[in-house]
C-alpha positions in Angstrom: 0.8 -82.7 140.4 3.6 -84.0 138.2 6.2 -81.8 136.7 8.1 -82.3 133.5 11.8 -81.6 132.9 12.5 -79.3 130.0 13.6 -81.1 126.9 17.3 -81.6 126.5 19.1 -79.7 123.8 19.1 -81.7 120.6 16.1 -83.7 121.6 13.2 -84.4 119.2 10.9 -82.0 121.1 13.5 -79.2 120.5 13.9 -80.2 116.9 10.1 -80.3 116.4 9.8 -76.8 118.0 12.5 -75.5 115.6 10.8 -77.0 112.6 7.4 -75.8 113.7 8.7 -72.3 114.3 10.7 -72.0 111.0 8.0 -73.5 108.8 5.0 -72.2 110.8 3.5 -75.7 110.8 1.0 -75.3 113.7 0.1 -71.8 112.4 -1.0 -73.5 109.2 -3.1 -76.1 111.1 -0.8 -79.1 110.8 1.8 -80.9 113.0 5.4 -81.9 112.5 4.4 -85.6 112.5 1.7 -85.0 109.8 4.2 -83.1 107.7 6.8 -85.9 108.0 4.2 -88.6 107.0 3.1 -86.3 104.1 6.7 -86.0 103.0 7.2 -89.7 103.0 4.0 -90.2 101.0 5.0 -87.6 98.5 8.4 -89.2 98.1 6.9 -92.6 97.5 4.4 -91.1 95.1 7.0 -89.2 93.1 9.8 -91.8 93.1 8.5 -93.4 89.9 10.0 -90.5 88.0 13.4 -91.8 88.9 12.9 -94.8 86.7 10.4 -93.5 84.1 12.5 -90.4 83.1 15.6 -92.4 82.3 13.5 -95.0 80.5 12.2 -92.2 78.1 15.5 -90.3 77.6 18.3 -92.9 78.1 19.6 -94.8 75.1 17.9 -92.5 72.6 20.6 -91.4 70.1 20.7 -87.9 68.6 21.8 -87.5 65.0 25.5 -87.5 66.0 25.1 -90.9 67.7 25.3 -89.6 71.3 23.1 -91.3 73.8 22.6 -90.5 77.5 23.1 -93.4 80.0 20.4 -94.7 82.2 22.4 -94.3 85.4 23.4 -90.7 84.6 19.9 -89.6 83.8 18.6 -91.3 87.0 21.2 -89.6 89.1 20.6 -86.2 87.6 16.8 -86.6 88.0 17.2 -87.5 91.7 19.7 -84.7 92.4 17.7 -82.0 90.6 14.4 -83.0 92.2 15.9 -83.2 95.7 17.7 -79.9 95.4 14.7 -78.0 94.0 12.4 -79.5 96.6 14.8 -78.5 99.4 15.1 -75.0 97.9 11.3 -74.7 97.7 11.0 -75.6 101.3 13.9 -73.4 102.7 13.6 -70.4 100.4 9.9 -70.2 99.7 8.8 -71.9 102.9 6.3 -73.9 101.0 5.8 -77.6 101.2 6.0 -78.4 97.5 7.9 -81.2 95.8 9.4 -80.5 92.4 10.6 -83.0 89.8 11.0 -83.3 86.0 7.7 -83.4 84.2 7.1 -86.4 81.9 5.5 -84.3 79.1 8.6 -82.1 78.9 10.9 -85.2 78.9 8.9 -86.7 76.0 9.0 -83.3 74.1 12.8 -83.1 74.5 13.4 -86.7 73.5 10.9 -87.1 70.6 10.4 -83.6 69.2 13.7 -81.9 69.8 16.1 -84.8 69.4 14.4 -87.2 67.1 12.1 -84.8 65.2 14.2 -81.7 64.8 17.5 -83.5 64.9 19.0 -81.4 67.7 21.9 -82.8 69.7 21.4 -83.5 73.4 23.3 -80.4 74.4 21.3 -78.3 72.0 18.0 -79.8 73.2 18.9 -79.1 76.8 19.9 -75.6 75.9 16.4 -75.0 74.5 14.9 -76.2 77.8 17.2 -73.8 79.8 16.1 -70.9 77.6 12.5 -72.0 78.1 13.0 -72.3 81.8 14.4 -68.8 82.1 12.0 -67.1 79.7 8.7 -68.6 80.8 8.5 -66.9 84.2 9.5 -63.6 82.7 7.0 -63.7 79.9 4.2 -64.8 82.3 5.0 -62.0 84.8 5.0 -59.4 81.9 1.6 -60.7 80.7 0.2 -60.7 84.3 1.5 -57.1 84.8 -0.1 -55.9 81.6 -3.4 -57.6 82.5 -3.3 -56.0 86.0 -2.6 -52.6 84.6 -5.7 -52.8 82.4 -8.7 -53.7 84.7 -11.2 -54.0 81.8 -9.3 -57.1 80.6 -10.5 -59.0 83.7 -14.2 -58.7 82.7 
């Protein structure tokens, strides 16, 4: 009968155990290896946004002549997507990747900046207000719907 030595502190078995315990991976019917492979696949699937987003937004001048640079838009897109994905995992304990949506990018560029002649800061301000107000208005509508059961039928 063979015996195994306990894993050393800092070893991958110890790290896998910590990840499994924190994120409840086995409890959800998965494994650390599966989640790492899924994370890599998700990254490769979503990485196109790093180049498409700046292609839509960068170089487009607002009515004052201000244009955003490709490298700056690419960097901000990567930082925001990375930060929000990490927060989703650590705070919500949910394996969900978040990044800028292409429909919203096109709306900002072509409707707000080109169509309505907003400056880039004004257009981004509209998106911030939308970002803060949407969850609130959705939660209020859901609350009203829940308080009146007849609306579900």
